[in-house]
C-alpha positions as CSV (number, residue, x, y, z in Angstrom):
1,M,4.8,50.0,-55.3
2,N,7.5,47.7,-56.5
3,T,10.0,49.2,-54.1
4,I,7.6,48.7,-51.1
5,Y,7.1,45.1,-52.2
6,R,10.9,44.4,-52.4
7,T,11.5,46.2,-49.0
8,A,8.7,44.2,-47.3
9,T,10.1,40.9,-48.8
10,A,13.6,41.7,-47.7
11,L,12.3,42.6,-44.2
12,C,10.4,39.3,-43.9
13,F,13.4,37.3,-45.1
14,L,15.6,39.1,-42.5
15,L,13.1,38.4,-39.7
16,I,12.8,34.7,-40.6
17,S,16.6,34.4,-40.8
18,M,17.0,36.0,-37.4
19,N,14.4,33.7,-35.9
20,L,16.1,30.5,-37.3
21,F,19.5,31.7,-36.0
22,A,18.0,32.3,-32.5
23,Q,16.5,28.8,-32.4
24,Q,19.9,27.1,-33.0
25,Q,21.0,25.9,-29.6
26,E,24.6,25.5,-28.4
27,R,25.5,21.8,-27.9
28,P,28.8,21.6,-25.8
29,I,28.2,17.9,-25.2
30,K,28.4,15.3,-28.0
31,W,27.0,11.9,-26.9
32,V,28.1,8.6,-28.5
33,G,26.5,5.3,-27.9
34,S,27.6,1.7,-28.4
35,V,26.6,-1.8,-27.4
36,E,29.0,-4.4,-25.9
37,Q,27.8,-8.0,-25.7
38,T,28.8,-9.4,-22.3
39,K,27.1,-12.8,-22.4
40,A,24.7,-14.7,-24.7
41,D,21.7,-13.2,-22.9
42,S,23.0,-9.8,-21.8
43,A,24.6,-6.6,-23.2
44,T,26.0,-3.4,-21.9
45,L,24.8,-0.1,-23.3
46,V,27.7,2.4,-23.3
47,F,27.2,6.2,-23.4
48,T,30.2,8.5,-23.8
49,A,29.7,12.2,-23.2
50,N,32.4,14.2,-25.1
51,I,32.3,17.4,-23.2
52,D,33.8,20.6,-24.6
53,K,36.7,22.2,-22.8
54,E,35.7,24.3,-19.7
55,W,32.2,22.7,-19.7
56,H,30.8,20.1,-17.3
57,I,27.7,18.1,-16.6
58,Y,26.3,16.9,-13.2
59,S,26.3,13.4,-11.9
60,Q,23.2,11.2,-11.8
61,F,23.7,11.2,-8.1
62,T,23.5,14.9,-7.5
63,P,22.1,15.5,-3.9
64,D,18.7,17.1,-3.3
65,G,18.9,20.8,-3.4
66,G,21.7,20.8,-5.9
67,P,21.8,21.4,-9.7
68,I,19.9,19.2,-12.2
69,A,21.2,15.7,-12.3
70,T,21.9,13.7,-15.5
71,V,19.0,11.3,-16.1
72,F,18.9,8.2,-18.4
73,T,15.4,7.2,-19.4
74,Y,15.0,3.7,-20.8
75,P,11.8,2.5,-22.6
76,K,9.4,0.0,-20.9
77,T,9.5,-3.1,-23.1
78,T,9.4,-6.9,-22.9
79,S,12.6,-7.1,-25.0
80,F,14.9,-6.5,-22.0
81,T,15.2,-5.6,-18.4
82,L,17.7,-3.3,-16.7
83,A,20.3,-5.1,-14.6
84,G,21.2,-2.6,-11.9
85,K,21.6,1.1,-12.3
86,T,23.5,3.1,-14.9
87,S,27.1,3.4,-13.7
88,E,29.3,6.5,-14.1
89,P,33.0,7.3,-13.4
90,K,34.0,9.0,-10.1
91,A,32.8,12.6,-10.2
92,D,34.6,15.7,-9.0
93,E,33.2,16.8,-5.7
94,A,33.1,20.4,-4.4
95,F,30.9,22.4,-2.1
96,D,28.8,24.9,-4.0
97,K,27.8,28.0,-1.9
98,D,24.9,28.8,-4.3
99,F,23.2,25.5,-3.8
100,G,24.5,24.9,-0.2
101,V,25.4,21.3,-1.0
102,K,28.3,19.3,-2.4
103,V,27.9,19.1,-6.2
104,L,29.2,16.2,-8.3
105,T,30.6,17.2,-11.7
106,L,31.9,15.3,-14.7
107,K,34.3,16.7,-17.3
108,G,36.3,15.4,-20.3
109,S,34.8,12.2,-21.8
110,P,33.0,10.3,-19.0
111,V,31.6,6.9,-19.8
112,F,28.2,5.7,-18.5
113,K,27.2,2.0,-18.7
114,Q,24.0,0.1,-18.3
115,T,23.8,-3.7,-18.3
116,I,20.6,-5.2,-19.7
117,A,19.2,-8.7,-19.6
118,V,18.0,-9.5,-23.1
119,K,14.7,-11.3,-23.3
120,D,14.1,-11.0,-27.1
121,K,16.5,-13.0,-29.3
122,K,15.5,-11.0,-32.4
123,K,17.2,-7.7,-33.3
124,F,15.6,-4.7,-31.7
125,T,16.3,-1.1,-30.9
126,V,16.4,0.8,-27.6
127,P,15.9,4.6,-27.7
128,V,17.5,6.0,-24.5
129,K,16.7,9.6,-23.6
130,I,19.4,11.5,-21.7
131,D,18.4,14.7,-19.9
132,Y,21.3,16.8,-18.5
133,E,22.5,20.3,-17.6
134,A,25.7,21.5,-19.2
135,C,27.5,24.4,-17.5
136,K,30.4,26.7,-18.0
137,D,29.8,30.4,-17.3
138,K,26.1,29.7,-18.1
139,C,24.0,26.6,-17.9
140,L,22.0,24.9,-20.7
141,F,19.2,22.4,-20.0
142,L,19.6,19.8,-22.8
143,D,18.4,16.4,-23.8
144,T,19.3,13.9,-26.5
145,T,18.1,10.5,-27.5
146,I,20.5,7.7,-28.6
147,V,19.0,4.7,-30.4
148,M,20.9,1.5,-29.7
149,T,20.6,-1.6,-31.8
150,I,20.6,-4.9,-29.9
151,N,21.4,-8.0,-32.0
152,L,23.1,-10.5,-29.8
153,K,25.2,-13.3,-31.3
154,T,24.6,-16.7,-29.8
155,K,27.7,-18.7,-29.2
């Protein structure tokens, strides 16, 4: 009976370990966020995507019918308003026969920027969700949330 108990315990431990290992997801993109104060009442949120070698992500401006575009989602709040759209560097363009459209890809360490008009003079945080598709010989649908702290200095 003792042997059966030990065997069953070892089997359970093995199955739990395998399940935890399978749940770990590859993360070929490491996102870093920072805040630059541009004026007394505005700031620029800066997002850098450090992309592993041989991987890429798709532009925010991917055409309809193409792969999944990178999307930045900002919270609705009274603390700030968006000033324009999130900018990105010039993407590499190539026709993709699988999608039948030109696809726009970014590699290396592209920097995305979003200017905000700050309404709240007190310190506050901005959680920004980023949804994206990272591809190499396979594609991963990923997301991350970067929390930015806004604490403007008055001059």
